[in-house]
N, C-alpha and C positions, 0 to 999 in steps of 0.2 A: 415499436413498443408504444403503448398508449400512455399519455400523460396521466399523472395521478388523479387529476380532477375529473377526468372523463369517466362516465359511468359505462359499464359494459352491459349490453343487452342480455336478457336472460337466455334467449335461444340464439346460439351462434350457428351460422350456416357452415356446412361442411362441403368442401369442394373436392371432388374426386376426378382425377384425370384418367380416363380410360384410353387404351390404345385405339387409334383410329383405324389402323391397317393391321391385318393379321400378319404374323411372320411368314416368310416365304421359304419353301423347301429349296434345296440346292439347284434343281433344274430351273425353277422359276426365278431364283436370284440371279442365275447366270444370264438368263434372257433379259432380266431387268437391267443388268449392267451392260449387256451387249458382248459377252464373252461366251466361250463354250463351257458346258458343265465340267468337262475334264480339266480345263484351265483353272476354274474355281476350286475344284477338288485338289489339284496339285498345289495351288497356293495355300490351301488350308493345311495340307499335310506338311508342307515345308515351313509353316509358321507365318505366312504372309497373307495378304488379302484382307477383306473386311472382317470385322469382329463377328464371331459366330455365337448364336444363342442356342442353348440346349433346352428343349421342351420335351416333356413326357419321357424322361429317361435318356435314351440314346439318340433320339431324333435331333439332327442338326438343322437349325433353321437360321435364317437371316432376317433381321429387322430392316425395313426399308430405310429407316433413319441411318443405320450403320452402312448400308449400301450407298446412300447418297453421300455420307461423310467420306467413304472410301473414294468415290468418284471425285469429290471436291479435292481430296488430298492428291490424287493423281494429276489433276489439272494444276494444282498449286505447285507441285514439284516440277512440272513442265513450264512453269512461269506463264500460264495462260490466265488472263483476267476473268473474273466471274461473269462479266457481261458477254465475253466471247464464249465462255462455257455455256451460258444459257442460250445464246444464239445457235450454237452447234447442237444442243439437245433439242431445241424446238425444230430446227431444220431436219434432224435425224428422225424425229418422231412424226413429222408431217409427211415425209415421203413414204408412201405405202410399201414400195419394194426397194428400199435403199440397200438391201444386202440380204444374204441368206438368213433365214430364221429357222427356228426349231418347230416343226409342225406339231410335235407332241405336247409342247408347253402351252398352257392356256393363254399366256400373254404374248405369244409369238408375233402376232400381227402388230401389237402395240410397240414392241421393243425389238427392232431388228439389230443385227450386229453393229456395234459402234466401233469404227476403225481406230479411233484414238484410244479408247479404253482397252481394246484388244492389244494394241501395240504397247501401251504403258504397262498393262498387266504382264505381258510377255517379258518386258524389260525387268520388272520386279521379280518375276520367276527366275530369270537368268541370274540376277544378282544374288538372290537367296540361294539358288542352287550352287553358285560359285563359292559362297561362304561354306556351305555344307560340304562340297567337294574338296575344298581346301583343308577343312578339318579332318576329313577321312584320309586325305593324302598325308597329312602330318602324322596321324596315328599309325598308319601303315608304315611310313618311313621310320618312325621311332621303333616300331616292332621289329622291323628288319635290322636296324642297327643293334638293338638289344640282343636279338636272337643270333645274329651273326658272330657275336663275340662270346657266346655261351659254349663252354666245352661239351655240354650234353648234346647240343645240336650237331657238333662236328663228330662226336662219337657215334650218334645215330646214323649220320651220313656215311661213315666209314664201315660200320659193322651192322647196320640194319636195326630195326626196332627191337629185335629179339636177341641181339648179340650174334656171335659167330655160330653158325650151325654146321 
């Protein structure tokens, strides 16, 4: 806030921040992270992974800032220092054939598969899937308990769905 004695100039400059990098489609985002596109899609379906941005209606895109934040979060959860994370990223990107890459993706040579992100995203996928599987098991178990004590079910089992024929 300006002090009351300061005069404001007549023309104020407007600063606009434009995105430096365009959002990436799912295949390029997977290559950027170093995981398979199927793994990234599975994380998205189960509610994990990096934050997704919708552009032009139904297109799902990822911002590079969100992908970097997701990678930093994976390293933070593994208790790996930022310096070690940076060293691993530089070493991974400097080796031309460090691992399998996707030939169809335009950035495949720049970003080969990252073993740490691959392992950490698999761990996240398993933990998310375990929660979903547990919820489904509880619902199925409750349905079995409720239906097993219902006289209508026992009647249908004894006499069939249309009664005695």
